[in-house]
C-alpha positions as a Python dict, from the first residue, in 0.01 Angstrom:
ca = {
    (1, 'M'): (0, 0, 0),
    (2, 'D'): (-176, 296, 158),
    (3, 'E'): (61, 447, 411),
    (4, 'T'): (-200, 669, 579),
    (5, 'Y'): (-249, 598, 948),
    (6, 'T'): (-599, 483, 1039),
    (7, 'P'): (-707, 561, 1396),
    (8, 'V'): (-779, 245, 1596),
    (9, 'A'): (-1040, 168, 1861),
    (10, 'Y'): (-927, 251, 2212),
    (11, 'E'): (-950, -117, 2312),
    (12, 'Y'): (-642, -192, 2100),
    (13, 'R'): (-442, 80, 2273),
    (14, 'E'): (-555, -54, 2612),
    (15, 'A'): (-439, -405, 2513),
    (16, 'I'): (-96, -265, 2423),
    (17, 'E'): (-69, -71, 2750),
    (18, 'E'): (-178, -378, 2949),
    (19, 'A'): (78, -599, 2773),
    (20, 'M'): (352, -346, 2852),
    (21, 'A'): (245, -315, 3217),
    (22, 'N'): (245, -693, 3261),
    (23, 'G'): (578, -742, 3083),
    (24, 'K'): (411, -971, 2831),
    (25, 'D'): (644, -1144, 2588),
    (26, 'G'): (540, -1317, 2268),
    (27, 'K'): (482, -1286, 1897),
    (28, 'I'): (313, -1007, 1706),
    (29, 'F'): (191, -1053, 1349),
    (30, 'Y'): (149, -741, 1137),
    (31, 'F'): (145, -603, 783),
    (32, 'N'): (488, -461, 704),
    (33, 'S'): (551, -154, 486),
    (34, 'S'): (529, -373, 174),
    (35, 'G'): (184, -501, 274),
    (36, 'K'): (317, -850, 349),
    (37, 'V'): (248, -1039, 671),
    (38, 'D'): (549, -1020, 901),
    (39, 'D'): (615, -1101, 1266),
    (40, 'A'): (820, -980, 1557),
    (41, 'S'): (892, -1146, 1891),
    (42, 'G'): (966, -1002, 2231),
    (43, 'M'): (830, -748, 2474),
    (44, 'I'): (690, -409, 2380),
    (45, 'T'): (949, -159, 2497),
    (46, 'H'): (792, 166, 2370),
    (47, 'F'): (447, 292, 2276),
    (48, 'E'): (462, 633, 2116),
    (49, 'E'): (296, 873, 1876),
    (50, 'T'): (492, 1012, 1585),
    (51, 'P'): (322, 1336, 1476),
    (52, 'G'): (178, 1305, 1126),
    (53, 'K'): (257, 933, 1105),
    (54, 'G'): (52, 764, 1379),
    (55, 'W'): (100, 548, 1688),
    (56, 'F'): (381, 292, 1699),
    (57, 'I'): (509, 19, 1926),
    (58, 'V'): (869, -89, 1945),
    (59, 'V'): (928, -457, 2013),
    (60, 'G'): (1237, -587, 2195),
    (61, 'N'): (1450, -637, 1885),
    (62, 'Q'): (1384, -271, 1788),
    (63, 'T'): (1114, -359, 1533),
    (64, 'R'): (888, -56, 1495),
    (65, 'I'): (524, -140, 1415),
    (66, 'R'): (241, 101, 1341),
    (67, 'I'): (-51, -11, 1559),
    (68, 'D'): (-316, 5, 1285),
    (69, 'R'): (-118, -264, 1096),
    (70, 'I'): (-116, -519, 1382),
    (71, 'I'): (-296, -844, 1294),
    (72, 'T'): (-246, -1018, 1628),
    (73, 'L'): (-85, -898, 1948),
    (74, 'F'): (34, -1193, 2157),
    (75, 'G'): (-248, -1410, 2019),
    (76, 'K'): (-524, -1148, 2051),
    (77, 'P'): (-682, -980, 1745),
    (78, 'G'): (-533, -647, 1646),
    (79, 'A'): (-665, -353, 1445),
    (80, 'A'): (-572, -512, 1109),
    (81, 'C'): (-722, -854, 1190),
    (82, 'D'): (-1035, -796, 979),
    (83, 'E'): (-819, -687, 685),
    (84, 'F'): (-617, -1008, 720),
    (85, 'Y'): (-934, -1222, 721),
    (86, 'A'): (-1062, -1037, 414),
    (87, 'H'): (-748, -1140, 223),
    (88, 'G'): (-812, -1504, 312),
    (89, 'N'): (-1179, -1496, 216),
    (90, 'I'): (-1138, -1321, -118),
    (91, 'C'): (-1120, -1653, -306),
    (92, 'L'): (-1462, -1746, -165),
    (93, 'E'): (-1616, -1453, -352),
    (94, 'C'): (-1547, -1588, -699),
    (95, 'T'): (-1772, -1815, -900),
    (96, 'G'): (-1503, -2072, -975),
    (97, 'G'): (-1535, -2004, -1347),
    (98, 'Y'): (-1906, -2081, -1357),
    (99, 'P'): (-2151, -1815, -1476),
    (100, 'I'): (-2412, -1691, -1232),
    (101, 'D'): (-2762, -1698, -1383),
}
């Protein structure tokens, strides 16, 4: 998996800041360091930048998540949502074993 941080649209950062300000609690789905879908539950306790590594949130149980890997944040699409959908649609791109004329 590519470990390079990809800058995210400001709207995703605003959603994180709003969730923190409102004390929102819930589930976050994200791609973990192995590229697998993982989840964390709780409130966002920290939102911080680590120089050279990117922006991270820390969820209640001390799970640290890079924000460009978030699939959904409390039910709302995150920066990696399109990547997640692309994984699901990849099987629709094949020909099912039939040649294309």
